[in-house]
C-alpha positions as CSV (number, residue, x, y, z in Angstrom):
1,X,7.1,-15.5,-15.5
2,X,10.0,-15.4,-12.9
3,X,11.3,-11.9,-14.2
4,X,7.8,-10.5,-14.2
5,X,7.1,-11.8,-10.8
6,X,10.1,-10.4,-9.4
7,X,9.7,-6.9,-10.8
8,X,6.2,-6.7,-9.5
9,X,7.2,-7.5,-6.2
10,X,10.6,-5.9,-5.6
11,X,9.9,-2.3,-6.5
12,X,13.3,-1.5,-4.7
13,X,15.5,1.6,-5.1
14,X,18.0,3.5,-3.3
15,X,19.2,7.1,-2.8
16,X,21.2,9.1,-0.3
17,X,19.9,9.3,3.1
18,X,18.0,12.6,4.1
19,X,20.0,14.6,6.8
20,X,17.3,14.6,9.2
21,X,17.1,11.0,9.8
22,X,19.3,11.1,12.8
23,X,17.3,13.8,14.2
24,X,14.1,11.8,14.7
25,X,13.1,11.0,18.2
26,X,12.0,7.5,17.7
27,X,11.2,6.6,21.3
28,X,7.8,6.9,22.8
29,X,8.2,8.2,26.2
30,X,4.5,9.6,27.0
31,X,1.4,7.9,28.6
32,X,-0.2,5.4,26.8
33,X,-3.5,6.4,25.0
34,X,-6.3,4.8,23.1
35,X,-7.8,6.8,20.1
36,X,-11.4,6.0,19.2
37,X,-12.2,6.3,15.3
38,X,-15.3,6.0,13.3
39,X,-16.1,5.6,9.5
40,X,-15.9,9.0,7.8
41,X,-19.0,9.7,5.6
42,X,-18.6,10.5,2.0
43,X,-19.5,13.9,0.8
44,X,-23.2,14.4,0.0
45,X,-24.1,14.9,-3.7
46,X,-22.4,14.5,-7.0
47,X,-19.4,16.5,-8.2
48,X,-20.5,19.0,-10.9
49,X,-21.2,17.5,-14.3
50,X,-18.5,19.3,-16.2
51,X,-15.9,18.2,-13.6
52,X,-17.1,14.7,-13.9
53,X,-16.8,14.7,-17.6
54,X,-13.0,15.9,-17.2
55,X,-12.2,13.4,-14.7
56,X,-13.8,10.5,-16.7
57,X,-11.6,11.7,-19.6
58,X,-8.4,11.8,-17.7
59,X,-9.0,8.3,-16.3
60,X,-9.7,7.0,-19.9
61,X,-6.6,8.7,-21.2
62,X,-4.5,6.7,-18.8
63,X,-6.3,3.5,-19.6
64,X,-5.6,4.0,-23.3
65,X,-1.9,5.2,-22.8
66,X,-1.1,1.9,-20.8
67,X,-3.7,-0.5,-22.4
68,X,-5.3,-1.1,-19.0
69,X,-8.3,-3.7,-19.2
70,X,-10.4,-2.4,-16.4
71,X,-10.5,0.1,-13.4
72,X,-12.5,1.5,-10.8
73,X,-11.9,5.1,-9.5
74,X,-13.5,7.7,-7.1
75,X,-12.9,11.3,-6.3
76,X,-14.5,12.7,-3.2
77,X,-14.4,16.5,-2.1
78,X,-16.0,17.7,0.9
79,X,-18.5,20.2,0.5
80,X,-18.6,19.8,-3.3
81,X,-19.8,15.9,-3.8
82,X,-18.5,12.7,-5.1
83,X,-17.6,10.8,-8.3
84,X,-17.1,7.1,-8.9
85,X,-16.7,5.1,-11.9
86,X,-15.8,1.7,-13.3
87,X,-14.4,1.4,-17.0
88,X,-13.4,-1.4,-19.2
89,X,-13.3,-5.3,-18.4
90,X,-12.4,-6.9,-14.9
91,X,-12.2,-10.2,-16.7
92,X,-11.5,-10.2,-20.4
93,X,-12.1,-13.7,-21.2
94,X,-15.3,-13.8,-19.1
95,X,-16.3,-10.5,-20.6
96,X,-17.2,-9.2,-17.1
97,X,-17.2,-5.4,-16.8
98,X,-15.4,-3.6,-13.9
99,X,-17.9,-2.4,-11.3
100,X,-17.5,0.4,-8.4
101,X,-18.5,-2.4,-5.9
102,X,-15.9,-5.0,-6.8
103,X,-13.2,-6.3,-4.3
104,X,-9.8,-5.5,-5.8
105,X,-6.2,-6.5,-4.5
106,X,-4.5,-3.4,-3.0
107,X,-1.0,-4.7,-2.7
108,X,1.3,-2.5,-1.2
109,X,-1.3,-0.2,0.1
110,X,-1.3,-3.1,3.0
111,X,2.1,-1.5,4.2
112,X,0.3,1.6,5.2
113,X,-2.2,-0.6,7.6
114,X,0.6,-2.5,8.9
115,X,2.8,0.7,9.9
116,X,-0.3,2.2,11.1
117,X,-0.6,-0.9,13.5
118,X,3.0,-0.5,14.7
119,X,2.5,3.4,15.2
120,X,-0.7,2.7,17.3
121,X,1.1,0.2,19.6
122,X,3.9,2.9,19.9
123,X,1.4,5.5,21.1
124,X,-0.2,3.0,23.7
125,X,3.3,2.2,24.8
126,X,3.4,-1.5,24.0
127,X,6.6,-1.0,21.9
128,X,9.1,2.0,21.1
129,X,10.0,2.9,17.6
130,X,13.6,2.9,18.6
131,X,13.4,-0.7,19.6
132,X,15.8,-2.9,17.7
133,X,14.2,-5.7,15.6
134,X,16.2,-8.5,17.5
135,X,14.0,-7.7,20.6
136,X,11.2,-9.6,18.4
137,X,12.5,-11.6,15.7
138,X,15.8,-13.7,16.0
139,X,18.2,-14.2,12.9
140,X,18.0,-10.6,11.3
141,X,21.2,-9.5,10.0
142,X,22.3,-6.3,12.1
143,X,19.0,-7.0,14.1
144,X,20.5,-5.5,17.1
145,X,21.1,-2.1,15.0
146,X,18.0,-2.1,12.9
147,X,15.2,-0.1,14.6
148,X,11.6,-0.7,14.2
149,X,11.3,2.9,12.4
150,X,14.1,2.0,10.1
151,X,11.9,-0.8,9.0
152,X,9.1,1.3,8.6
153,X,10.8,4.1,6.6
154,X,12.7,1.6,4.5
155,X,16.2,2.3,5.8
156,X,16.9,-0.9,7.4
157,X,19.4,-2.2,5.0
158,X,17.9,-5.6,5.6
159,X,17.9,-8.2,2.6
160,X,14.5,-8.9,1.1
161,X,13.0,-12.4,1.0
162,X,12.2,-12.1,-2.8
163,X,15.2,-13.8,-3.8
164,X,16.0,-16.8,-6.3
165,X,15.2,-19.5,-3.8
166,X,11.7,-17.9,-2.9
167,X,10.9,-17.6,-6.7
168,X,12.0,-21.1,-7.4
169,X,9.7,-22.3,-4.6
170,X,6.7,-20.3,-5.5
171,X,7.0,-21.3,-9.1
172,X,7.1,-25.0,-8.0
173,X,3.8,-24.6,-6.5
174,X,2.1,-21.3,-7.5
175,X,-0.9,-22.3,-5.2
176,X,1.2,-22.7,-2.0
177,X,0.0,-20.6,0.6
178,X,2.8,-18.9,2.3
179,X,2.8,-18.1,6.1
180,X,4.4,-15.0,7.5
181,X,7.2,-17.1,9.2
182,X,8.0,-18.6,5.9
183,X,8.1,-15.3,4.0
184,X,10.4,-13.6,7.0
185,X,12.6,-16.9,6.9
186,X,13.8,-15.9,3.5
187,X,15.3,-12.8,4.7
188,X,17.2,-14.0,7.7
189,X,20.8,-14.5,8.0
190,X,21.4,-12.8,4.7
191,X,24.0,-10.3,4.0
192,X,22.8,-6.8,4.6
193,X,22.3,-4.5,1.6
194,X,23.7,-1.4,3.6
195,X,24.3,-0.3,7.0
196,X,20.9,0.8,8.9
197,X,20.0,4.3,8.3
198,X,22.5,5.0,5.6
199,X,20.1,4.5,2.6
200,X,16.4,4.3,1.6
201,X,15.4,1.0,-0.2
202,X,11.8,0.0,-0.5
203,X,11.3,-3.7,0.3
204,X,8.5,-6.1,1.3
205,X,10.7,-7.6,3.8
206,X,10.7,-4.5,6.0
207,X,7.0,-4.5,6.4
208,X,6.6,-8.4,6.9
209,X,9.3,-8.0,9.9
210,X,7.0,-5.3,11.3
211,X,3.9,-7.8,10.8
212,X,5.8,-10.4,12.9
213,X,6.5,-7.6,15.7
214,X,2.8,-7.0,15.7
215,X,2.1,-10.7,16.4
216,X,4.7,-10.9,19.0
217,X,3.5,-7.9,21.0
218,X,-0.1,-8.4,20.8
219,X,-0.1,-12.3,20.9
220,X,-2.5,-12.4,18.3
221,X,-2.4,-13.2,14.6
222,X,-1.9,-10.3,12.3
223,X,-5.2,-10.5,10.6
224,X,-7.0,-10.4,13.9
225,X,-5.1,-7.2,15.1
226,X,-5.9,-5.6,11.8
227,X,-9.5,-6.6,12.1
228,X,-10.0,-5.3,15.7
229,X,-8.0,-2.2,15.6
230,X,-8.4,-0.8,12.1
231,X,-11.1,-2.6,10.0
232,X,-13.9,-2.9,12.5
233,X,-13.5,0.6,14.0
234,X,-13.7,2.1,10.2
235,X,-16.5,-0.6,9.4
236,X,-14.4,-1.6,6.4
237,X,-16.5,-4.7,5.8
238,X,-15.2,-4.8,2.1
239,X,-11.8,-5.1,3.3
240,X,-9.7,-7.9,4.4
241,X,-6.4,-9.6,4.8
242,X,-6.6,-12.5,2.4
243,X,-4.0,-15.3,2.1
244,X,-6.3,-17.9,0.3
245,X,-7.4,-16.2,-3.2
246,X,-9.8,-19.1,-3.4
247,X,-12.0,-17.0,-0.8
248,X,-12.0,-13.9,-3.1
249,X,-15.7,-12.9,-3.9
250,X,-16.7,-13.4,-7.4
251,X,-16.9,-11.8,-9.9
252,X,-13.7,-10.1,-9.3
253,X,-11.0,-8.7,-11.4
254,X,-8.3,-10.5,-13.0
255,X,-4.7,-9.3,-13.0
256,X,-2.8,-8.8,-16.4
257,X,0.5,-8.0,-17.6
258,X,0.8,-6.8,-21.2
259,X,3.2,-8.9,-23.2
260,X,3.7,-8.1,-26.9
261,X,0.7,-6.4,-27.0
262,X,-1.7,-9.0,-25.5
263,X,-3.0,-8.9,-22.1
264,X,-1.8,-12.0,-20.3
265,X,-3.6,-13.0,-17.2
266,X,-1.9,-13.6,-13.8
267,X,-2.9,-16.3,-11.4
268,X,-3.6,-14.8,-8.0
269,X,-1.7,-15.9,-4.8
270,X,-1.8,-13.0,-2.2
271,X,-0.1,-15.1,0.4
272,X,3.4,-14.2,-1.4
273,X,3.0,-10.7,0.1
274,X,2.0,-11.2,3.6
275,X,1.6,-7.8,5.8
276,X,3.5,-5.8,3.0
277,X,0.8,-6.6,0.5
278,X,-2.2,-9.2,1.0
279,X,-5.0,-6.9,1.7
280,X,-8.1,-6.5,-0.6
281,X,-10.8,-3.7,-0.6
282,X,-13.5,-2.1,-2.4
283,X,-13.7,1.5,-3.8
284,X,-15.6,3.0,-0.9
285,X,-13.4,1.4,1.5
286,X,-10.4,2.8,-0.2
287,X,-12.0,6.4,0.4
288,X,-12.2,5.9,4.0
289,X,-8.7,4.6,4.3
290,X,-7.4,7.3,2.3
291,X,-9.0,10.0,4.7
292,X,-8.0,8.0,7.8
293,X,-4.4,7.6,6.8
294,X,-3.8,10.9,5.3
295,X,-5.4,12.9,8.2
296,X,-3.6,10.9,11.0
297,X,-6.9,10.1,12.8
298,X,-5.5,6.7,14.3
299,X,-2.6,8.4,15.7
300,X,-1.5,11.3,18.2
301,X,-0.7,14.3,16.3
302,X,3.1,14.3,17.2
303,X,3.2,10.6,15.8
304,X,1.6,11.6,12.6
305,X,4.1,14.5,12.3
306,X,6.9,12.1,12.7
307,X,5.4,9.7,10.2
308,X,5.4,12.6,7.6
309,X,9.1,12.9,7.8
310,X,10.1,11.5,4.2
311,X,13.3,10.8,2.1
312,X,13.7,10.4,-1.8
313,X,13.6,6.7,-3.0
314,X,14.0,5.3,-6.5
315,X,10.7,3.3,-6.6
316,X,7.8,3.4,-6.4
317,X,6.6,6.7,-7.5
318,X,6.4,9.2,-4.7
319,X,8.1,12.6,-4.1
320,X,9.1,11.4,-0.7
321,X,8.5,8.0,1.1
322,X,8.0,8.5,4.8
323,X,6.9,6.1,7.5
324,X,4.5,3.7,5.9
325,X,3.1,6.4,3.5
326,X,4.4,8.7,0.7
327,X,3.5,12.1,-0.5
328,X,3.1,13.3,-4.2
329,X,2.4,16.8,-5.1
330,X,1.1,17.4,-1.4
331,X,-1.1,14.5,-1.4
332,X,-0.5,11.9,1.2
333,X,-1.1,8.1,0.8
334,X,0.2,5.0,-0.5
335,X,0.1,2.9,-3.9
336,X,0.6,-0.6,-4.6
337,X,1.5,-2.7,-7.4
338,X,2.5,-6.4,-8.6
339,X,1.3,-9.5,-10.3
340,X,-1.3,-7.8,-12.5
341,X,-2.6,-5.0,-10.2
342,X,-1.8,-1.5,-9.4
343,X,-3.8,0.7,-7.0
344,X,-3.4,4.2,-5.6
345,X,-5.3,5.8,-2.3
346,X,-4.5,9.5,-1.6
347,X,-5.7,12.4,0.6
348,X,-5.1,16.1,0.3
349,X,-5.1,17.4,3.9
350,X,-5.7,21.3,2.6
351,X,-8.9,20.3,1.0
352,X,-9.9,17.2,2.5
353,X,-10.2,15.5,-1.1
354,X,-9.5,11.8,-1.5
355,X,-8.7,9.9,-4.6
356,X,-8.7,6.1,-5.2
357,X,-7.8,4.2,-8.3
358,X,-7.9,0.4,-8.6
359,X,-6.6,-1.2,-12.1
360,X,-6.0,-4.6,-13.3
361,X,-2.6,-4.2,-15.0
362,X,0.9,-4.2,-13.7
363,X,4.5,-4.4,-14.8
364,X,4.3,-2.1,-17.9
365,X,6.8,-2.0,-20.5
366,X,8.3,1.5,-19.4
367,X,8.0,0.6,-15.7
368,X,5.0,3.1,-15.3
369,X,2.6,2.5,-12.5
370,X,-0.9,3.0,-14.3
371,X,-3.0,3.6,-11.1
372,X,-0.4,6.4,-9.8
373,X,-0.6,7.9,-13.1
374,X,-4.3,8.0,-13.0
375,X,-4.2,9.6,-9.6
376,X,-1.9,12.3,-10.7
377,X,-4.2,13.0,-13.6
378,X,-7.4,13.1,-11.4
379,X,-5.6,15.3,-9.0
380,X,-4.4,17.7,-11.8
381,X,-8.3,18.0,-12.8
382,X,-9.3,18.9,-9.4
383,X,-6.5,21.4,-9.2
384,X,-7.1,23.1,-12.4
385,X,-11.1,22.9,-12.1
386,X,-13.5,22.2,-14.5
387,X,-13.3,24.5,-17.7
388,X,-10.5,26.4,-16.6
């Protein structure tokens, strides 16, 4: 269990830094603003039947390749229509089929919400992206050098909290509900992995520290800020920041890892992830977030442009990882993985199309990301067009 849990949570990697990192003007020197947003409507009607058939086949092929028990997926194309589907079982032992209205853990897609909050606060003049983390959190190694932007783009070099001590505490009581302070404490006063801004390594700790910044700046709990600034304006009534999985609406999916050809269920404890991964959502709310995130609707245009400055990372699978979101084949969004679930939420700014995939399997033997693979397959169907 320890190795499986660690692999699902860490998702780390490093590469040489991009030459443009030092060119970013991380400060925010313009007048504060407030941007109002509303829930984008889904395209009217259904996608052509032939296209739906190809999309369904693409999804089922990925599920068969990775032995995914269940999935929910959607494709929305402005001016052409929508397609949503559910396949397989959400709960194998209970024989419960996956449905399109179930609530799924979205894991690291949570990071894109958290970083969006930071960027909103920067746009409003409540903080600066070149502030160092020691202004908000004590005890971070190199805290007087690590900027908020470096935390958001995964170049801080800060140690992650997912270590032997954390895993031992979690396994001693798998139902323990961890607070944000407890998660962050595991990363304090630890040796740095590298000098700030010199490499790019994806960790949960980077984003959880930003969660603490949000609380410090606003004086409110992270969950309340998220609700007030994003979930309520976008009417994401099926989306929540949930630390206590006993509140998860039933029936709901069960997370699985395939071990020796058998799907083994994983006990859900979302509190181990915090602002880096503790959110849950529905398929249609995923559509709303894909468009909002990818279009930059919450932010000033220049902030969205800064957000799109990306760099190579070893994991998770993106062409480039930028500031709380990544890009793959021209699509912008975020994926998530860990402890039995994978998810992918992406938007194509050229066509306005959105793709969302939720699956109840993680930690494949070949370290693939089933939901991301499904997103790529669905995007390829759209690119090729039905019957081409």
